[in-house]
LUMNUMI-194867 format. One line per field, with one value per residue (C-alpha): x, y, z. Coordinates in steps of 0.05 Angstrom, whole numbers. Example, Ala and Ser with C-alpha at 12.3 -4.5 7.8 and 13.67 -1.06 7.14 Angstrom:
BEGIN
X = (246,273)
Y = (-90,-21)
Z = (156,143)
//
This chain:
BEGIN
X = (404,409,381,324,301,301,260,208,206,198,144,102,113,90,31,11,-8,35,-3,4,77,91,58,99,163,145,146,93,62,86,158,157,125,174,233,209,198,270,295,255,284,354,343,307,248,183,183,108,45,0,-74,-136,-141,-85,-9,29,102,125,165,228,202,192,266,288,244,276,345,325,299,367,406,364,371,447,448,411,461,517,481,470,544,563,517,557,621,592,580,519,489,494,443,369,337,265,228,158,109,39,-21,-23,50,64,23,59,130,140,169,208,242,253,294,328,352,371,416,446,449,439,459,416,349,297,228,176,121,56,22,-6,44,35,44,107,139,129,161,221,228,222,277,227,239,302,264,192,173,124,102,137,69,58,129,149,197,235,261,306,271,309,271,269,217,157,94,29,-42,-98,-173,-190,-255,-279,-270,-328,-342,-366,-304,-256,-255,-225,-152,-147,-192,-192,-205,-266,-297,-297,-371,-382,-438,-391,-326,-298,-235,-194,-199,-125,-83,-42,5,-17,-32,-92,-129,-156,-191,-225,-298,-312,-368,-423,-480,-530,-487,-488,-560,-580,-531,-567,-501,-451,-383,-340,-272,-207,-167,-147,-151,-223,-243,-206,-240,-307,-301,-288,-362,-394,-399,-357,-287,-227,-155,-94,-20,19,54,-13,-40,19,9,-65,-49,2,-49,-101,-151,-209,-194,-181,-138,-147,-91,-106,-94,-79,-22,-6,-17,53,74,146,159,219,251,241,297,326,375,429,408,470,439,448,501,452,398,446,456,381,369,423,393,323,351,380,322,259,191,148,108,153,208,271,293,348,412,473)
Y = (252,223,164,207,220,146,133,182,146,77,102,131,69,25,67,96,161,223,241,170,168,234,210,146,187,237,297,343,325,389,375,304,324,381,336,284,338,362,290,282,347,324,257,288,240,230,176,177,183,230,224,245,198,153,154,102,90,106,54,92,98,23,12,67,39,-30,0,45,-15,-50,13,26,-47,-42,22,-13,-70,-19,7,-65,-80,-20,-46,-110,-72,-29,-51,-96,-70,2,-11,-19,-87,-93,-159,-173,-221,-244,-228,-302,-298,-229,-232,-295,-276,-204,-224,-281,-238,-182,-231,-260,-193,-168,-229,-230,-156,-113,-48,-57,-21,-72,-56,-111,-99,-138,-148,-201,-247,-219,-148,-165,-203,-142,-100,-146,-138,-62,-61,-38,-101,-141,-207,-231,-291,-330,-401,-433,-445,-369,-355,-314,-356,-294,-288,-333,-377,-400,-454,-441,-487,-531,-531,-571,-544,-555,-548,-502,-500,-484,-531,-579,-576,-643,-647,-634,-708,-729,-750,-726,-702,-703,-637,-667,-682,-609,-586,-532,-500,-488,-471,-400,-384,-323,-297,-310,-373,-396,-432,-505,-551,-583,-516,-532,-593,-554,-533,-465,-434,-400,-357,-414,-463,-418,-394,-429,-388,-337,-300,-303,-274,-252,-226,-201,-212,-282,-266,-240,-308,-344,-301,-315,-391,-389,-376,-409,-476,-451,-475,-450,-469,-448,-461,-497,-431,-397,-458,-459,-384,-394,-451,-408,-352,-401,-390,-440,-473,-545,-564,-626,-643,-656,-727,-715,-699,-625,-612,-583,-516,-499,-429,-390,-323,-293,-247,-216,-258,-204,-186,-163,-184,-259,-265,-237,-284,-343,-322,-315,-384,-415,-383,-408,-478,-478,-441,-453,-425,-476,-521,-517,-562,-525,-538,-485,-513,-468)
Z = (-444,-374,-334,-307,-379,-392,-328,-355,-422,-392,-343,-399,-442,-384,-361,-429,-395,-380,-316,-287,-307,-273,-209,-211,-221,-166,-213,-242,-308,-343,-319,-346,-412,-422,-408,-458,-510,-499,-507,-572,-598,-579,-615,-674,-672,-634,-580,-571,-613,-574,-587,-549,-489,-513,-514,-554,-569,-639,-676,-656,-584,-579,-596,-547,-491,-498,-494,-436,-397,-404,-386,-324,-303,-311,-271,-215,-218,-206,-145,-120,-131,-89,-33,-31,-16,39,110,103,168,144,90,112,98,73,78,55,90,71,116,137,160,186,251,273,252,274,342,312,260,310,352,290,263,332,341,271,251,314,279,217,206,184,154,149,98,97,29,-18,-52,-122,-98,-59,-116,-160,-105,-105,-180,-172,-119,-66,-25,-15,-5,1,42,-2,-17,-75,-107,-110,-132,-194,-236,-258,-187,-145,-94,-32,6,81,111,99,141,140,132,183,184,242,281,351,410,412,337,309,264,322,341,274,272,199,143,67,32,-3,65,88,91,39,80,139,103,98,59,41,-30,-41,-37,23,-24,-14,-73,-40,-36,-105,-76,-20,-30,-59,-18,-58,-32,-41,-2,59,51,115,157,200,210,152,141,83,104,75,139,161,235,226,201,257,310,277,278,354,365,305,270,212,196,157,139,178,171,225,242,257,293,341,356,369,417,453,459,485,430,437,370,348,289,246,197,124,98,25,-23,-26,49,56,29,14,42,20,4,-65,-86,-149,-189,-177,-106,-67,-1,-15,40,90,65,75,148,158,128,172,234,217,205,275,309,268,287,323,276,214,186,162,90,81,52,48)
//
């Protein structure tokens, strides 16, 4: 029995399918099946109940899978501990950013890492918050930059900054003259939003556009990319929500957009770094937080405390 055998067992237990487990473990299905058969022969009991179209853990397999999870987790902790004692810059750093952050922070983080860790290879990965948090848990990311509202409580959350939310519209839009707006006052017929949350509490109070509410639109839009929506509102009467970080970048790039702040509780999001409880890169994270506190991106208020 070895750790690789236990990885196969936990993969099949999680996915309930030998082919899917083999793909997840980067081996062929016959190789994985044969290895589990050998392990069952070594242990003298079946780990899985194999039926047509279904694979289930046996009573014995359930107990083994729980033990295997703990053993694999401990093995990863040993690897993480070794990382702490190596040159921090010799180990690549992987950071995850949401699609509403990544376009406006790539240059900022490039400068940050070049100043703090000039010899370290850094990979930035853009994905949705729930996917990135799972990647942190699976040791595929060191940290993920997410809103506290979207955070997974099984991970550590290190607050880095807060930033307000704005309603964005084209220059000359009737709403552009307002000094502030309540979420309930946003016109449902003109409002476009992403299918996922930005991480602001007041998003629940914003209108939820439905096909009938936008039936009068001669040209309508449903988009998965935040920037697609922002480009659309530049030449329409529609509006959307943007973070302060994005608003500052749009201003710098001279996009013809106006931004009206929200006047309501929950118009600030707490943005921070999600990391594993035993993550060995915490000293690096502390340096990153201190740098941001001294040199924050435009439009945000630093919250990092050493």
